[in-house]
C-alpha positions as CSV (number, residue, x, y, z in Angstrom):
1,M,18.4,-40.0,23.1
2,K,16.3,-36.9,23.2
3,I,16.5,-34.7,20.0
4,D,15.7,-30.8,20.8
5,G,14.8,-29.3,17.3
6,Y,14.3,-25.9,18.9
7,A,17.8,-25.2,20.1
8,P,19.8,-25.8,17.4
9,L,17.3,-23.9,15.3
10,A,18.2,-20.9,17.7
11,E,22.0,-21.1,17.3
12,S,21.6,-21.4,14.0
13,F,19.3,-18.3,13.7
14,L,21.5,-16.3,15.9
15,S,24.9,-17.2,14.4
16,K,23.4,-16.1,11.1
17,Q,22.2,-12.7,12.1
18,E,25.5,-12.1,14.1
19,G,27.8,-12.6,11.3
20,P,31.8,-12.6,12.0
21,A,31.1,-10.5,15.0
22,S,29.7,-13.6,16.8
23,S,33.0,-15.5,17.0
24,S,34.0,-13.0,19.6
25,G,31.2,-13.6,22.0
26,T,30.5,-9.7,22.5
27,N,27.8,-9.2,20.4
28,T,24.9,-11.2,22.1
29,P,21.1,-10.6,21.8
30,A,21.1,-10.5,25.5
31,T,24.0,-7.7,26.1
32,G,22.1,-5.3,23.4
33,S,24.9,-4.4,21.9
34,S,24.3,-6.1,18.7
35,N,25.4,-4.1,15.2
36,I,22.5,-5.9,13.3
37,Q,20.6,-3.4,11.1
38,D,17.5,-3.5,9.7
39,E,16.9,-2.9,6.1
40,T,14.3,-2.4,3.7
41,N,14.4,-2.2,0.0
42,L,11.1,-1.9,-1.9
43,S,10.7,-3.2,-5.5
44,V,9.7,-1.0,-8.5
45,D,6.4,-2.7,-8.7
46,S,5.8,-2.1,-4.9
47,Q,6.3,1.8,-5.4
48,K,4.2,1.7,-8.8
49,I,1.5,0.2,-6.6
50,G,1.7,2.7,-3.8
51,L,1.6,5.9,-6.2
52,L,-1.5,4.2,-8.0
53,Q,-3.2,3.5,-4.9
54,S,-2.8,7.3,-3.5
55,Q,-3.9,8.6,-7.2
56,I,-7.0,6.4,-6.6
57,T,-8.0,8.0,-3.7
58,Q,-7.9,11.3,-5.1
59,L,-10.3,10.5,-8.1
60,P,-14.0,11.6,-7.6
61,E,-16.6,8.8,-6.6
62,V,-18.5,7.7,-9.6
63,R,-22.1,7.0,-8.4
64,Q,-23.2,4.5,-10.8
65,D,-26.7,4.8,-9.4
66,R,-27.1,8.0,-10.7
67,V,-25.2,7.7,-14.0
68,A,-27.5,4.8,-15.3
69,A,-30.8,6.8,-14.1
70,L,-29.5,9.7,-16.0
71,R,-28.3,7.7,-19.1
72,S,-32.0,6.0,-19.0
73,A,-33.6,9.8,-18.9
74,V,-31.5,10.9,-22.0
75,Q,-32.1,8.1,-23.7
76,E,-35.6,8.1,-23.3
77,G,-35.9,12.0,-24.2
78,R,-37.3,12.5,-20.1
79,Y,-34.0,14.8,-19.6
80,Q,-34.5,18.3,-20.1
81,V,-31.7,20.9,-19.4
82,S,-32.3,24.6,-19.5
83,D,-30.4,27.1,-21.4
84,E,-29.7,28.8,-18.0
85,Q,-28.5,25.6,-16.6
86,I,-26.1,24.8,-19.3
87,A,-24.6,28.5,-19.0
88,N,-24.3,28.3,-15.3
89,A,-22.5,24.9,-15.7
90,I,-20.4,26.2,-18.3
91,L,-19.4,29.2,-16.4
92,N,-18.9,27.4,-13.0
93,E,-16.7,24.6,-14.5
94,G,-13.7,26.9,-15.3
């Protein structure tokens, strides 16, 4: 007795995909006239993740090495900003 595991699996798979129309034998994958339609449903969590990913890509890049160097300079009193630099920064920010 020879057992072929592939054929029963394929028949089972095709009969589930074709649904009620498979009994008539007219809608087979070989004819290309199958009424099977693909459908995609995204969960709310998946949509939220996509939204968050798009928001993250719009955030400015933070250069941690620069931040650390400036923080250290400010704490040690080595960071000096002139009045003119402050005024220009205020005017350019708006």
